[in-house]
C-alpha positions in Angstrom: 141.9 329.7 57.8 143.6 326.1 58.2 142.1 323.6 60.4 144.0 320.0 61.0 142.5 316.9 62.2 144.4 314.0 64.0 143.6 310.8 65.8 146.6 310.9 67.7 146.0 307.2 69.3 147.0 308.8 73.1 147.9 312.6 73.1 150.7 311.7 75.9 152.4 309.1 73.6 152.2 311.6 70.7 153.5 314.5 72.6 156.7 312.1 73.5 157.2 311.6 69.7 156.9 315.3 68.9 153.8 315.2 67.3 152.3 317.7 69.5 155.1 320.0 68.9 154.8 319.7 65.0 151.0 320.9 65.6 151.9 323.6 67.6 154.5 324.8 65.3 152.5 324.5 62.4 150.6 327.8 62.2 147.1 326.1 62.7 144.7 328.3 63.4 142.5 325.1 64.7 143.6 321.8 65.4 141.3 319.0 66.3 142.5 315.5 68.2 140.8 312.1 68.7 141.6 309.1 70.8 143.3 311.4 73.5 143.1 308.7 76.0 143.4 311.2 78.8 141.6 313.2 81.3 143.1 316.8 81.5 144.3 316.4 84.9 146.7 314.1 83.3 148.4 316.6 80.8 151.6 318.6 81.3 150.8 322.3 81.5 152.4 322.8 78.0 149.8 320.0 76.4 146.8 321.7 78.2 148.1 325.5 77.7 150.3 325.7 74.7 151.2 329.5 73.8 148.2 331.0 71.4 145.6 328.5 71.9 142.6 328.0 73.6 141.8 324.6 74.5 139.0 322.4 75.2 138.9 318.6 76.1 135.8 315.8 76.4 136.8 312.5 78.1 135.4 309.1 78.7 133.3 309.0 81.9 133.6 305.8 82.1 137.5 304.4 82.7 140.6 306.6 82.0 142.9 306.0 79.0 140.1 305.5 76.6 138.7 307.1 73.9 138.7 311.3 74.5 138.6 314.4 72.1 140.5 317.5 72.2 140.2 320.9 70.1 143.1 323.7 70.1 141.7 327.0 68.6 143.4 330.6 68.0 139.9 332.1 67.9 138.0 332.0 70.9 134.6 330.2 70.5 131.5 332.0 71.4 130.3 328.6 72.9 131.3 325.1 73.4 129.2 322.0 73.7 130.3 318.7 75.2 128.6 315.7 73.5 125.0 315.7 71.6 122.9 315.9 74.8 122.2 312.0 74.6 123.4 310.4 77.9 124.2 306.6 76.6 126.3 308.5 73.6 127.9 310.9 75.1 129.2 309.0 78.3 132.6 308.0 76.0 133.5 311.6 75.3 133.7 311.5 71.6 132.2 314.9 70.6 133.1 318.5 71.3 130.9 321.1 69.4 132.5 324.8 69.1 130.3 327.6 68.1 132.2 330.5 66.0 130.9 333.1 64.4 130.6 331.8 60.9 130.2 328.2 61.4 129.6 325.4 63.9 133.0 322.6 64.4 132.4 319.0 65.3 135.2 317.3 66.4 134.1 313.5 66.6 135.7 310.5 67.6 133.0 308.1 65.8 132.7 304.6 67.6 134.5 301.6 66.2 132.1 298.9 65.2 134.4 295.9 66.0 134.0 293.9 69.3 130.3 292.3 68.6 127.1 293.5 67.5 126.2 295.7 70.2 129.3 297.8 69.4 128.1 297.8 65.9 124.8 298.9 67.2 126.4 301.4 69.2 128.4 303.1 66.4 125.4 303.0 63.9 123.1 304.9 66.8 125.5 307.1 67.0 126.0 307.9 63.4 122.2 308.7 63.2 122.1 310.7 66.6 124.8 312.8 65.3 123.2 313.7 61.6 119.9 314.4 63.3 122.0 316.8 65.6 123.9 318.7 62.6 120.7 318.8 60.7 118.7 320.5 63.2 121.5 322.9 63.5 121.9 323.8 59.9 117.7 323.9 59.8 118.2 326.8 62.1 120.9 328.6 59.7 124.2 327.5 60.9 127.0 326.5 58.8 128.5 323.1 59.5 132.2 321.8 59.7 132.7 318.2 60.9 135.8 316.1 61.2 137.3 313.1 62.9 137.9 309.7 62.9 134.6 308.4 61.2 135.8 304.9 61.2 134.7 303.7 57.8 136.0 303.9 54.4 133.2 305.3 52.2 133.8 303.6 48.9 136.2 301.2 47.3 138.8 304.1 46.5 139.0 304.8 50.1 140.9 301.7 51.0 143.8 298.9 49.5 142.0 295.9 49.7 138.0 296.5 49.4 137.1 293.0 48.6 139.0 291.2 50.9 137.0 293.6 53.8 133.7 293.4 52.6 132.5 291.6 55.4 134.4 293.5 58.1 133.5 296.7 60.4 134.7 299.7 58.7 133.6 298.5 55.5 130.0 297.0 55.9 127.3 298.3 53.9 125.6 299.5 57.0 128.5 301.4 58.0 128.9 303.0 54.3 125.3 303.8 53.6 125.2 306.2 56.1 128.0 308.0 54.8 125.5 307.6 51.7 123.1 309.6 53.7 125.7 312.1 54.8 126.4 313.0 51.2 123.1 313.2 50.0 121.9 315.6 52.7 124.5 317.9 51.0 127.5 317.7 53.2 130.7 317.7 51.0 133.6 315.0 51.7 136.3 317.9 51.1 139.0 315.7 50.2 137.1 313.5 47.7 135.7 316.8 46.2 138.9 318.3 45.6 140.7 315.0 44.2 138.3 312.9 42.7 140.5 309.7 41.5 143.1 310.6 44.3 144.1 307.0 45.8 145.3 308.4 49.7 144.9 306.9 53.1 144.8 307.8 56.5 144.9 304.9 58.9 147.4 301.7 59.0 147.3 298.9 60.8 150.5 298.9 63.0 150.5 295.3 63.9 151.2 294.3 60.1 153.4 297.0 59.4 150.9 298.3 57.1 152.0 301.7 56.6 155.4 300.7 55.3 153.4 298.9 52.5 150.5 301.6 52.0 148.1 299.0 52.8 145.8 301.7 54.5 142.3 303.3 54.7 140.6 306.6 54.6 138.4 306.7 57.5 139.4 310.5 58.8 137.5 313.2 57.2 136.5 316.7 57.0 132.8 317.3 56.0 131.5 320.6 55.5 127.7 322.1 54.7 127.4 323.1 51.1 127.3 326.7 52.0 130.7 326.7 52.9 132.0 325.0 49.6 132.7 328.5 48.0 135.3 329.1 50.9 137.1 325.7 50.7 140.7 326.4 48.8 142.5 323.0 50.3 142.1 319.7 51.5 145.3 317.5 52.1 146.0 314.2 54.1 149.4 314.9 55.4 150.4 311.0 55.4 154.2 312.2 55.6 153.6 313.1 59.6 154.3 309.9 61.8 153.3 309.9 65.6 150.2 307.8 65.5 148.7 305.1 63.4 146.8 307.6 61.7 148.1 310.7 60.0 146.7 314.2 60.3 144.3 315.7 57.6 143.6 319.3 56.4 141.3 321.8 55.2 142.2 325.4 54.6 139.0 328.1 54.1 139.3 331.5 52.9 137.4 334.2 54.3 
């Protein structure tokens, strides 16, 4: 099974650039998109209903053109949940929860901590609520996969300029400690598990043309619960794929 995750920075713009067609033609079993910036009714039929896929969308309840996630899957899920059941944290359309036979998949666009102390606090509360949510599911016997734009680089290897960003959101100790907690709980960062020392990024600042110089951050992740580790065969960052300020990431799991 191949699963791809991608912050597309606007699904309509990504479609115009050919990124969506690339995904549909990649023979992917499931692909998860973040920052879609669109309501379902704003999308063309080919984006809502690509041949061979079931599609699910969550969008901001506050305003159009903001946030949003989507999942396209060849395997019909047994159940789909929208959000975590916490109204304050669900209003921005950041989470889809899909229950399959062998695992529960979460596609999340985690909040950015920029824009002042209130948004950083919102991000940290979202982090904590999400971990409690998946831990409750895992304790009930579910296997967990979660993916998306986590908006934090975990360790110094995960961004090009760690010292210069030590006091910037996305690399603050208060943000990074949550990822420590996730790992301590047993969840596995699939890319770092298979590529211990590899320096590779998934996001670059467009304003400074950082991608041209590969001055980037690894802020997009696939985490799995430890029971799924024997199934993990690949975890890659597809940094040659253009169409967004992020690039896609991918994992493969065997049956």
